[in-house]
C-alpha positions in Angstrom: 5.8 76.8 -52.0 2.0 75.8 -53.1 1.1 74.7 -56.6 0.0 78.5 -56.7 3.2 80.7 -56.3 6.1 78.0 -57.7 6.8 79.0 -61.3 4.9 77.0 -63.9 7.7 75.7 -65.4 9.0 74.2 -62.4 5.5 72.7 -61.1 5.5 70.6 -64.9 9.0 69.3 -63.8 7.8 68.1 -60.4 4.5 66.9 -62.0 7.3 64.7 -64.2 9.6 63.1 -61.5 6.3 62.5 -59.7 4.6 60.7 -62.5 2.0 63.0 -62.8 3.3 63.5 -66.1 4.3 61.3 -69.1 8.2 62.5 -70.2 6.5 63.0 -73.8 3.4 64.9 -73.0 2.5 67.6 -75.3 3.2 70.4 -71.6 6.6 68.9 -71.2 7.6 69.2 -75.1 6.7 72.7 -75.1 8.7 73.9 -72.4 11.5 71.9 -74.2 10.8 74.1 -77.1 10.6 77.6 -74.7 14.1 76.2 -73.1 15.5 75.3 -76.3 16.3 72.0 -75.4 18.0 69.5 -77.9 17.5 65.9 -78.6 20.7 64.9 -76.5 19.7 66.4 -73.4 16.3 65.3 -73.8 17.4 61.8 -73.6 19.6 62.2 -70.7 16.9 64.1 -68.7 13.8 61.6 -69.6 16.6 58.9 -68.1 17.4 60.8 -64.8 13.4 61.2 -64.2 13.3 57.4 -64.6 16.3 57.0 -62.0 13.9 59.4 -59.8 10.9 57.7 -60.6 12.3 54.4 -59.4 13.8 55.5 -56.6 10.8 57.4 -55.5 8.8 54.0 -56.5 11.2 52.2 -54.2 10.9 54.7 -50.8 7.6 54.6 -51.1 6.9 50.7 -51.1 9.7 50.7 -48.4 7.5 53.1 -46.4 4.6 51.1 -46.8 6.5 47.4 -45.9 7.8 49.8 -42.2 4.1 50.6 -41.9 2.9 47.4 -41.8 5.8 46.3 -39.7 5.2 49.0 -37.1 1.3 48.0 -37.1 2.6 44.1 -36.5 4.7 44.9 -33.8 1.9 47.0 -31.9 -1.0 43.8 -32.4 2.5 42.1 -30.8 2.4 44.6 -27.5 -1.5 44.9 -28.0 -3.4 41.8 -28.4 -2.7 38.1 -27.0 -4.9 36.0 -29.4 -2.1 34.1 -31.1 -4.3 32.7 -33.7 -5.8 36.0 -34.6 -1.8 37.2 -34.4 -0.8 34.7 -36.8 -3.9 35.5 -39.2 -3.3 39.2 -39.5 0.6 38.8 -39.8 -0.1 35.7 -42.8 -2.8 38.4 -43.9 -0.1 41.6 -44.1 2.7 39.1 -45.6 -0.2 38.0 -48.3 -0.7 41.9 -49.3 2.8 42.9 -49.3 4.1 40.5 -51.3 1.6 40.2 -53.6 2.2 36.8 -53.8 -1.0 33.9 -54.7 -0.6 32.0 -51.5 1.2 32.5 -48.2 1.0 30.3 -45.3 2.5 29.4 -42.1 4.1 26.0 -41.3 4.8 25.2 -37.0 7.6 23.0 -36.3 7.1 20.2 -33.9 10.2 19.4 -31.5 8.8 15.9 -30.9 8.0 14.6 -34.3 10.4 17.5 -36.3 7.2 17.6 -38.9 6.0 21.0 -40.2 2.4 21.4 -40.0 0.4 24.2 -41.7 -0.8 26.5 -38.9 -2.6 29.3 -41.4 -2.7 30.3 -45.2 -4.3 33.0 -46.9 -4.6 32.4 -50.8 -5.5 28.4 -50.5 -8.1 26.6 -52.1 -7.7 23.3 -50.8 -8.3 21.4 -48.0 -5.3 18.9 -48.9 -2.5 21.9 -48.5 -4.3 23.6 -45.7 -3.5 20.3 -43.8 -0.3 19.4 -44.9 2.3 17.8 -43.1 5.9 18.1 -43.6 7.9 14.9 -42.6 11.4 15.2 -41.3 13.9 16.1 -43.9 11.3 16.3 -47.3 10.0 19.3 -49.2 11.3 22.9 -49.5 10.3 23.2 -46.1 12.6 21.1 -44.2 15.4 22.1 -46.3 14.5 26.0 -45.0 14.6 24.5 -41.3 17.6 22.5 -41.6 19.6 25.3 -43.1 18.0 28.2 -40.6 17.9 30.3 -44.3 15.7 31.7 -46.8 15.1 29.1 -49.6 13.4 29.6 -52.7 12.6 27.7 -56.0 11.7 29.2 -59.4 9.9 26.0 -60.3 8.6 23.2 -57.6 7.8 20.6 -59.7 11.4 21.1 -61.8 13.6 21.4 -58.3 15.9 18.6 -57.6 18.0 20.2 -55.0 16.2 18.5 -52.1 13.7 15.4 -51.3 10.1 15.1 -52.9 7.5 13.4 -51.0 4.4 12.2 -53.1 1.9 13.7 -50.5 4.0 16.9 -50.9 4.1 17.0 -54.3 0.1 16.1 -54.7 -0.4 19.1 -52.5 1.6 21.8 -54.0 0.2 20.5 -57.2 -3.1 20.9 -56.7 -2.9 24.2 -55.2 -1.2 25.0 -58.6 1.5 26.7 -57.1 4.8 27.3 -59.1 7.3 29.7 -57.2 8.2 29.2 -53.5 9.8 31.5 -50.9 10.1 30.5 -47.5 12.2 32.1 -44.6 12.8 30.4 -41.0 11.0 31.2 -37.9 13.9 31.2 -35.3 14.7 32.5 -31.6 18.1 31.1 -30.1 18.7 29.3 -32.7 15.9 27.0 -32.2 13.5 26.5 -35.7 9.8 27.4 -34.6 8.5 27.1 -38.0 8.8 28.6 -41.8 6.9 31.4 -43.7 6.3 30.8 -47.0 5.2 33.4 -50.1 4.1 31.5 -53.1 2.9 32.1 -56.7 1.2 30.5 -59.4 3.2 31.3 -62.3 7.2 31.4 -62.1 8.6 34.5 -60.2 11.7 35.5 -59.5 12.2 36.4 -55.4 14.0 39.7 -55.2 16.4 40.8 -52.0 13.6 43.5 -51.0 10.7 40.7 -50.7 13.4 38.1 -49.3 14.0 40.5 -46.6 10.4 41.8 -46.3 9.3 38.2 -46.1 11.9 37.9 -43.5 10.9 40.3 -41.2 7.2 39.5 -40.9 9.3 35.7 -39.9 11.0 37.5 -37.1 7.3 38.8 -36.0 5.9 35.3 -36.6 8.8 33.7 -34.2 8.1 36.3 -31.5 4.3 34.9 -31.5 4.9 31.6 -31.2 7.9 31.9 -28.9 4.7 34.2 -26.9 2.4 31.3 -27.2 5.1 28.8 -26.2 6.2 30.8 -23.5 2.6 31.2 -22.2 1.6 27.8 -22.5 4.4 27.0 -20.2 3.1 29.5 -18.3 -0.3 27.9 -18.3 1.0 24.5 -17.1 3.2 25.8 -14.1 0.1 27.4 -13.3 -1.9 24.2 -13.7 0.9 22.1 -12.0 1.1 24.9 -9.7 -2.5 24.8 -8.8 -2.7 21.0 -8.3 0.7 20.9 -6.4 -1.6 23.5 -4.1 -4.3 21.5 -3.9 -2.7 18.3 -3.2 -1.0 20.4 -0.4 -3.8 21.6 0.9 -5.9 18.2 1.2 -2.7 16.2 2.4 -2.8 19.3 5.2 -6.5 19.1 5.2 -6.1 15.0 5.9 -2.9 15.2 8.1 -5.0 17.6 10.7 -7.7 15.3 10.9 -4.8 12.7 11.2 -3.4 14.7 13.9 -7.1 14.9 15.9 -7.7 11.4 15.8 -4.3 10.0 16.9 -4.4 12.8 19.8 -7.9 11.0 20.8 -6.4 7.5 19.9 -4.0 8.7 22.9 -6.5 10.3 25.0 -8.1 6.7 25.3 -5.0 5.2 26.2 -4.4 7.8 29.1 -7.3 8.0 30.5 -8.1 4.1 30.6 -10.6 3.7 27.9 -10.7 0.4 26.0 -10.6 -1.2 22.2 -14.7 0.2 22.3 -13.4 3.9 21.8 -10.3 2.8 20.0 -12.8 1.1 17.1 -15.3 4.4 17.7 -12.8 6.8 17.0 -11.4 5.3 14.4 -14.6 4.7 12.3 -15.6 8.2 13.0 -12.3 9.6 11.3 -12.4 7.3 8.6 -15.9 6.6 7.8 -15.3 3.2 7.6 -17.0 0.1 9.9 -14.0 -0.8 12.3 -13.4 -4.3 14.0 -10.8 -5.5 16.1 -10.5 -8.5 17.3 -7.8 -10.4 19.2 -4.9 -13.1 18.5 -7.8 -16.0 17.9 -10.0 -14.2 15.9 -12.2 -13.5 18.5 -14.0 -9.8 18.4 -12.9 -7.4 21.1 -15.1 -4.3 19.9 -16.3 -3.1 16.4 -18.0 0.3 15.6 -19.7 1.6 12.5 -19.6 5.2 11.5 -23.2 6.2 10.2 -24.2 9.8 8.0 -24.0 11.3 11.5 -20.7 10.3 12.0 -21.8 8.3 15.4 -20.9 4.8 16.3 -23.2 1.6 16.2 -22.2 -1.3 18.2 -22.2 -4.1 15.9 -23.5 -7.9 16.9 -20.3 -10.4 15.9 -19.9 -13.5 16.4 -18.2 -15.2 19.2 -15.4 -16.0 16.5 -15.2 -14.5 12.9 -14.3 -16.7 10.0 -12.0 -14.6 7.4 -11.2 -15.4 4.5 -7.5 -16.7 3.2 -6.3 -13.6 1.5 -7.4 -11.4 4.8 -5.5 -14.0 7.3 -2.7 -13.8 4.8 -2.9 -10.2 4.7 -2.4 -10.0 8.6 0.2 -12.0 8.9 2.2 -9.8 6.3 1.2 -6.6 8.7 2.7 -8.8 11.3 6.2 -8.4 9.0 5.8 -5.0 8.3 4.5 -3.3 11.0 2.5 -1.5 8.5 -1.3 -1.6 7.0 -1.7 -3.9 4.1 -4.4 -3.5 1.2 -6.4 -6.6 0.4 -8.3 -7.9 -2.6 -11.5 -8.1 -0.7 -14.5 -6.0 -0.8 -15.6 -6.7 2.8 -12.1 -6.3 4.6 -10.0 -4.0 1.8 -7.3 -2.7 5.1 -5.6 -4.9 7.6 -3.4 -3.7 10.1 -1.8 -6.6 13.0 -1.5 -5.2 16.6 1.6 -5.9 17.5 4.6 -5.1 20.2 7.6 -6.6 18.7 7.7 -10.1 18.1 4.0 -10.3 20.0 1.1 -10.3 17.8 -2.0 -9.3 20.4 -4.5 -9.3 17.0 -5.6 -7.0 14.2 -7.8 -3.8 13.5 -10.1 -4.5 10.4 -11.3 -2.0 7.9 -14.2 -2.6 5.9 -15.0 -1.2 2.3 -16.0 2.7 1.8 -17.0 5.2 -0.5 -14.1 7.3 -0.8 -10.5 5.8 -1.4 -8.1 6.0 1.7 -5.0 8.1 1.2 -1.1 7.3 3.0 -2.1 9.6 6.0 -5.2 7.3 6.5 -3.2 4.4 6.6 -0.9 5.9 9.0 -3.6 6.6 11.5 -5.1 3.0 10.9 -1.4 1.8 12.0 -1.4 4.4 14.8 -4.5 2.9 16.0 -3.5 -0.2 15.9 0.3 0.7 18.3 -2.3 1.7 20.3 -4.1 -1.3 20.4 -0.9 -3.1 21.4 -0.2 -0.9 23.9 -3.8 -1.1 25.6 -3.0 -4.9 25.4 0.8 -4.4 27.5 -1.1 -1.9 29.5 -4.1 -4.5 30.4 -1.9 -7.4 30.5 0.8 -5.4 32.8 -2.3 -4.9 35.1 -3.2 -8.6 35.1 0.3 -9.1 35.9 1.0 -7.3 38.7 -2.6 -8.6 40.0 -1.1 -12.2 39.2 2.1 -11.9 40.7 0.0 -10.4 44.2 -2.6 -13.8 43.8 0.8 -15.9 42.8 2.2 -15.1 46.3 -0.8 -15.6 48.4 -1.1 -18.9 46.5 2.6 -19.4 47.7 1.6 -18.3 50.9 -1.8 -20.7 51.4 0.6 -23.8 50.4 3.4 -23.4 52.6 2.7 -24.6 55.9 5.7 -22.4 57.4 3.7 -20.1 59.9 5.5 -17.4 59.2 3.6 -17.1 55.8 0.9 -17.9 56.9 -0.1 -14.8 58.6 -2.9 -12.7 57.8 -3.7 -14.9 54.9 -7.4 -14.3 55.9 -7.5 -10.3 55.3 -5.2 -10.7 52.2 -7.8 -13.5 50.8 -10.8 -11.1 51.5 -8.5 -8.6 49.6 -9.2 -10.6 46.6 -13.0 -11.0 47.0 -12.3 -14.3 48.3 -13.6 -15.8 51.7 -10.5 -18.3 53.5 -12.6 -20.5 54.8 -14.6 -21.6 52.1 -11.8 -22.8 49.7 -11.5 -26.6 49.9 -10.1 -27.6 46.8 -6.9 -27.6 45.4 -6.1 -28.3 41.4 -2.7 -28.3 39.6 -2.9 -27.6 36.1 0.2 -29.1 34.3 1.0 -26.9 31.0 4.2 -25.9 29.0 6.6 -23.5 30.8 6.2 -21.4 28.0 2.1 -21.4 28.3 2.0 -20.9 32.0 1.7 -17.2 32.1 -1.3 -17.3 29.8 -2.7 -20.4 31.3 -2.6 -18.5 34.5 -4.4 -15.3 33.3 -6.9 -17.4 31.2 -7.5 -19.7 34.9 -8.2 -16.6 36.3 -11.0 -15.4 34.2 -12.3 -18.8 34.4 -12.3 -19.3 38.0 -13.6 -15.5 39.0 -14.5 -14.8 42.3 -14.5 -18.5 43.0 -10.8 -18.9 43.9 -7.3 -17.7 43.8 -5.0 -18.9 40.7 -1.1 -18.8 40.7 2.1 -20.5 39.5 3.8 -22.5 42.8 6.7 -24.9 42.1 6.5 -24.8 38.3 2.6 -25.7 38.5 -0.6 -23.5 37.7 -2.5 -23.5 40.8 -6.1 -23.1 41.3 -7.3 -23.1 45.2 -11.5 -22.4 45.1 -14.5 -23.5 46.6 -16.5 -26.0 45.0 -19.0 -28.7 45.5 -17.2 -30.8 42.3 -13.9 -30.6 42.1 -13.6 -32.9 39.3 -16.2 -32.0 37.2 -14.6 -28.1 37.3 -11.3 -29.5 36.4 -12.4 -31.5 34.0 -14.1 -28.1 32.1 -11.1 -25.7 33.3 -9.0 -28.3 31.3 -10.7 -28.3 28.0 -10.8 -24.4 28.3 -7.4 -24.2 28.5 -6.5 -26.8 25.7 -8.8 -24.1 23.5 -7.4 -21.2 24.5 -3.7 -21.9 24.4 -3.9 -25.3 21.9 -1.4 -27.2 23.9 -1.7 -30.2 26.1 -3.1 -29.7 29.6 -2.6 -32.2 32.5 -5.3 -31.5 35.4 -5.0 -32.9 38.9 -7.9 -32.7 41.1 -7.2 -33.4 45.1 -9.4 -34.5 47.9 -11.3 -31.3 49.2 -9.4 -29.9 52.3 -11.2 -29.7 56.0 -9.6 -26.3 56.5 -7.3 -23.9 55.1 -4.6 -25.5 57.0 -4.8 -28.6 55.5 -4.2 -27.1 51.8 -0.3 -27.3 52.0 -1.1 -31.4 52.1 -3.2 -31.4 49.6 -1.0 -29.9 47.0 1.6 -31.8 48.2 -0.5 -34.9 47.3 -0.9 -33.3 43.7 2.1 -32.5 43.1 3.8 -36.2 43.9 0.7 -37.0 41.0 2.2 -34.4 38.9 5.5 -36.2 39.2 4.9 -39.3 38.5 2.4 -38.5 35.4 5.7 -36.6 34.5 7.8 -39.9 34.8 4.7 -41.8 32.8 4.7 -39.7 30.1 1.2 -38.3 30.6 0.5 -34.5 29.9 -3.1 -34.3 28.5 -5.7 -35.9 31.0 -8.0 -35.0 33.6 -7.2 -36.8 36.9 -7.7 -37.2 40.7 -4.9 -37.6 42.6 -6.4 -40.3 44.7 -5.8 -42.8 41.9 -2.1 -42.6 42.0 -2.0 -41.9 45.8 -0.3 -45.6 46.0 1.9 -45.0 43.4 3.2 -41.7 44.3 4.0 -42.9 47.5 6.1 -45.2 46.4 7.8 -43.3 43.4 8.2 -39.5 43.7 11.3 -40.3 41.9 13.0 -38.9 38.7 11.3 -40.7 35.5 14.7 -42.7 34.7 13.8 -44.5 38.0 10.9 -45.5 37.4 10.9 -46.5 34.1 14.5 -48.8 35.1 12.1 -50.7 37.3 9.3 -51.2 34.7 11.8 -52.5 32.2 13.7 -54.6 34.9 10.5 -56.3 36.6 8.6 -56.6 33.6 10.4 -56.3 30.6 11.1 -59.8 29.5 7.7 -60.3 28.9 7.3 -57.1 26.4 10.8 -58.1 24.7 9.2 -61.6 24.5 6.1 -60.2 22.7 8.1 -58.5 20.4 10.3 -60.9 18.9 7.2 -63.7 18.8 4.5 -61.8 18.4 2.4 -62.7 21.0 0.1 -61.1 23.6 1.7 -62.4 26.6 1.4 -58.9 28.3 -2.3 -58.9 28.0 -2.3 -62.5 30.1 -0.1 -61.0 32.7 -2.0 -57.6 33.1 -5.6 -59.6 33.4 -3.7 -62.2 35.7 -2.7 -59.2 38.5 -6.2 -57.7 37.7 -7.9 -61.0 38.6 -6.2 -61.9 42.2 -3.6 -64.1 40.6 -6.3 -67.0 39.4 -6.1 -68.7 36.3 -9.6 -69.5 36.5 -10.7 -66.1 36.8 -8.1 -64.9 34.4 -9.3 -67.4 31.7 -12.8 -66.0 32.3 -11.7 -62.7 32.0 -10.3 -63.2 28.2 -12.4 -65.4 27.6 -9.9 -68.6 27.2 -10.2 -72.1 28.4 -7.8 -72.4 31.9 -5.4 -74.7 30.2 -4.3 -72.6 27.5 -4.2 -69.6 30.7 -1.9 -72.1 32.3 0.6 -72.8 29.5 0.8 -69.2 29.1 1.4 -68.8 32.6 4.4 -71.1 32.3 5.6 -69.6 29.4 5.6 -66.1 32.4 7.7 -68.5 34.4 10.5 -69.4 31.9 10.8 -65.7 31.3 10.2 -64.0 35.2 11.7 -66.8 37.2 10.8 -70.0 39.1 9.4 -67.7 42.3 7.3 -64.6 40.2 4.1 -66.1 42.0 5.6 -65.5 45.6 4.2 -62.9 47.9 6.8 -60.6 47.3 8.0 -61.0 43.4 4.2 -61.1 42.6 3.7 -57.5 44.4 6.3 -55.7 42.4 5.5 -57.8 38.9 1.5 -56.0 39.6 3.0 -52.5 40.6 5.2 -52.5 37.3 2.3 -54.0 35.4 -0.3 -51.6 37.0 2.3 -48.7 36.1 3.1 -49.5 32.9 -0.7 -49.0 31.9 -0.5 -46.0 33.3 2.7 -45.2 31.2 0.0 -46.0 28.3 3.1 -48.1 26.1 
C-alpha cells in the first residue's frame, strides 16, 4: 500500500511516528478531534510515539554502524596498503563516533611504549607524534587492563599516572574527555584506539561497543601488517640464504675443479710450476712456493686473461717476521693463516706430519678469499707435500742404487766388483775416469740430506752414497782438495751444521779406490777421536798418526794425557806456558838454539825451561824413544786443538 492508497488517518500516524509530522501539528490535532481523542489518551499516545521514534533512531544508527563495519571488512579483504587501511579506519571511527579527535596508538613490544600512528581531527604536531612511556597516561591503563577505559575530564583524572609531556600534548590539543579501547590479538596488545572530545562528554555503551568493533578491525590490520613484515623478513632471509648457498656452491664447484687439477698435476708427474699456476688462476692472486729455506721453487701471477706469467725472484726470499710467524703457526695447525700484511696476506705451510718442506705464499687481491678458497690453498699445500715426498722417494730410490754401487766400488771383494763398468755407465759415469774419493762426516740425522745435496752438487761428474757411516763421493777431479772445500762449504750452508771433508790421494785405477777409502776412513776416525768435526783436510797430512792410532778416542786421549799431561797440569797451576816451549822444541829438531830463535828468547831462558820440562817429564825425556813419544803426543795434541 503506497501513500496514494493508504487511508489519510493511517498516513498521518505513520508520518508522526517517523518524524515527518510533530505530535502537536494541526493535522494531528484535527485527527484527534475527528476521532474524539481526549487529553489523557493524547498524552499516552504522544509518549508511545516518542518511544517508537527513539527506537527507530537507534535502529537507524545501528544500521549505519553495521554498514561501516561491513565496508571496513571489505577493505580488509581487498586492500594491502596498511597505512591506507588504518587511515580509513580512523576516519570512519571519527565519523561514527562524532568526536573531535580520533587517533590510534601502536604498542612497541621492545620499548613497551605507545606511539601515536594515525590521527583525525588533531591540530598540533606535538600530539600527532606523541610517545607514551610504559605505565603512563590513559593509554598505558588501557593496555595493561586490556579493556575499555574512559575519563570524563582528563586533567582531573587521578586513577592513573600523569606525565608532563603527555599532559602538555593533551592540553595543547584542547582534549577533555577520552575513550580508549584495546586492540588485541591472541591476548597480546597491539595498540589502543581513542575517541576524544574537547568538551566534557559521557560515552554510552553503544559508543564503546562501536569503537571496540573498529578496534578489532584495527587489530586485524596491525596483525596483518606484522605477519606481512615477518613474511617479508623471511623472504629476505631466504633470498639471502639462497644467494649465499648459490655463491658457496659456485665457489665449491670451482674449488672441486681446482682440486682435480691439482691431483692431475700430481698424477701426470707435474711440478710446483703447475701447482702455482693452477692456484694462481683459481684465486686471481700471485702465488709463490718456497722451500724450507725460503728459496723460491715456483711462482705465478694471474693476469686479467687468467694466464700465468713467470716471476723473476731472488734466490732466497726475505720475509717479514709476522709472515714467518704465520708460517710457523700454519705448520702447527695444518691450516691457512691470515697475516696482517698487504704483500702476503695468506700463507699455508707445506708439511707431512712433523716434516716441513716449505710454504705457499698468496699475495693480496681486490676480492676477499672465503673459507672454500682457504681450503683450496690448503689442498695445494698438501699436493705440494705429496710432490716433495714423491720427489724424495724417487731421489731415495736412486740414492739407494747409488749407495749400493758406491759400496761395491769401495769393497775389494771380487764378487762385489763384478759388472761394475755396466752399472757405473747406467749412472752416466765412466768407471775408468773415477780417481778421487772424498769422505764427508756429518751428524747421522743429516746424512740422507747431505747425500742428496752432494748428488746435486756433483751431478754427472761422480757418484755419491752412504758407506760405513760416511757420505762418500767418488768422482773425477783435477783438484780434489778444491772440490772438497767447495762441497763442504755448500753442505754447511745447506744443512746448517758442521761438515768434515777428507780428501784422499788420486787412485791410479778403479781397483785402488777401496784402499783410498780405507785411508780416508782411518783419518776420519782419528779426527773423530781428536774431536775435529768441521774442517776440510787431506788424509796424507794425518797418515802417520792414523796408522799408529786407528783406535778409539779413549785410548788416543789417554796416550796424550799420559805423555805430556804433567806439562799441561803445570801450566794450569802456575799460569805458565811450558807447553808452547815443548811444541817449539819438537818442531825445531830438539835444538835449544833453534827453539830460542823461533820463540825470540835467549838460549839460557830456553835451557832453564828445558830443565823444568825434565823435572816434569823425567830425566830421560830427551832420549830417542821417549822424545818420539813426546813428539807424537805434542802433534796429536795440536791436532786435537786443545
